[in-house]
N, C-alpha and C positions, 0 to 999 in steps of 0.2 A: 574062695580066693586062694590062689597058689602063689607063693613067693619063692623064687629061687635066690638063695643067698650063697655066695661063694667067696672063698679066700684061697690062700696059698700056703704051701709047706715051706721049709727052710730053703735057703739059697745062699750062695757065695760064702761069706764068713759068718752069716747069721745061722746059728745052730737051731734056733727057734724063730718062728714067724708069729708075731702077735695075732695075725688074723686066724691062724689055725687054732690057737688057744681060745679065741673068742668064739669061733664057729662051734668048736666042741663043747664050750662052756654054756652056750645058749640052751635053754630047756627045749625039749621036743615040744612041737606045737603042730597041730593039725594044719595042713596046708603049707607048712614051711619045709622046703627041700634045701638041705645044706650039703655043699660040696667043698672039699679042700683039694685043690689041684696041685700037681707037682709044678714047679717053676720051670716051664719049658715052652718053647714056641711050637705048639701043636694045635692047629685050628680044630681038629676033630674032637679033642676033649671038651672044648667049650660049646661047640655045635651040638654034640651028643647030649650034654647036660640040658641044654635048652629044649631039644627035641623030647628027651625023656621026661622032663619036669612039666612041660607045657605051662609055663608060668603066666600069671597075670601081671606080675611085676618081677623085675630082676634087679638085685642089688649086689654089686661086687665090692670086695674089701681088698685093699693092698697095703703092704707095709712100706713106709717111707723111712729112709735112714735118718732124717733130721727133722727139725721143727718140734713145736710143742702143742700145736692145735691140729685137729682133724682137718683134712682138706677135701672139699667136695669137688670132684673133677667135673668139668663142664664139657670137655671135648676129648676125643681120641684123634690122634694124628696117624696118618698112613706111613708109619716108619717104625723100624725096629733095629736094635743093635744088640748083638750078643754079649759084648763087653765093651769097656771104655776104650780099648785099643782098636776096635774095628769101626769102620764107617757104617752109618745107618743105611738101611735099604728099605724099599717099600714092602709093606705087609701084603698088599694086593696090587699087582701091576695094573696100571690104568684106573685104579680105584679113586674114589673121592679123596681129596687132600685131608679134610677134616670131617668127622661125624660128631654131632652134638648129642649130649645126653638129654633126656627129656623127663626125668623124674625130679620133681621139685621136692627138695628135702628142707624142712624147717629146722635149722640148726641153732638158732640163737647165737650166743657168743662162743659156743663150743667149737665152731669151725669157721673156716674161711673158704671162699670160692677160689678155685684154681683152673686155669685153662691150659695147664701143661702137666700131663700125667707121665711125662718122661718118654723114653723109647725102649723100655724093657718090657717084661711080660705083663705088667698091669695094663699099660697102654695097649699092648698087643691084644689082650683079652677083651678090652673094651671095644677096640676097633672091629675085631672079628665078630663079636656078638652084635654090635650096632649095625654092621654091614649085613649080617645074616638077617636081622629083623627088617632092615630097609628093603633088601632084595625080595623078600617074601611078603612085603607089605603087611607085616604083623605089627599091630598097634599095642606094643607092650612097653610100658614105662621102664626105663633103665637108668640106674644111677650107680655111681662109683665113689667110694670114700677111701682116701689114703689115711692110714693111722700111723703116727710116729712109733718106731719100735720100742721106745721107752714110755709110751703112753700108759696110763693106769688101765689095766685090763678090765677091772670092774666098772670103771667109769664108761669105758667104751661099750661094754655089754649093756649097761643101763641105757645108754644113748640108742643103741641099736634095738633093744626091746621096745623103746618108745617109738622109734621109726616104724618097726614092723607092726606094732599095735595100731598106729595111725593109718598105715596102709591097709590093714585088714578091716578097719572101720570104714574105709572109703571104697568098699567093694563095688559100689555102683558107679562112682565117679572118681577114679584115680586122678591125682594131681599131675596133669601133664603140662609140660612147657611145649609150645608149638615148636617142632623141630624144623629149622630152616636150612638144613644141609641138603 
C-alpha cells in the first residue's frame, strides 16, 4: 500500500505552517510518500506528486487560521482567490462545480466535518487532485484535513499516525465513500 501525504510550507504572515512540521515529524514508513508543497496555484506540482507516488490513498493536510478542532473537508469547489482583495475565479473553466472527497476518516471527537475548504491553495489542491483522479477514472481514496495553526503538533501527529496505520491495515478494502460528483 502506498499513501501520499502532503502539506504546505509557510504563507502570508505565517512564518511556519503546522502541516510542514507534522509532515517532517512523522517517522519514515515503507509505502508513505511525504510532500511539502510551496503555497502556490500550480497544478503541475500536485499532478506530478500523484503521478510519481502512484498512491493507493491520498491524504492532504492544510493549515487553517482559526478554530480549535481538526476539520475533515468533504468537498472541493471550483474556485480560487489569490488574496482577500481579489474576486474568486474558476480553477478549471467548464469544470464541475464541486468534487467530493471519498476517504472516510474515523475521527471521533477530535474533528468535525466541513464542506467549505475555502478558496485558497488547500481547496485548489483538493480540486486539482480530485479532478485529475476523476478524469483518469482512478479509484484512489482522497481525504483532506485542515489543522488549526495553534493545534498541538504532537496530538495531530498521533492522530495522523493512527489514520495512516488504519489505512495500511485496510490494503485490500480501503474505506471509500461512494462519490456522487
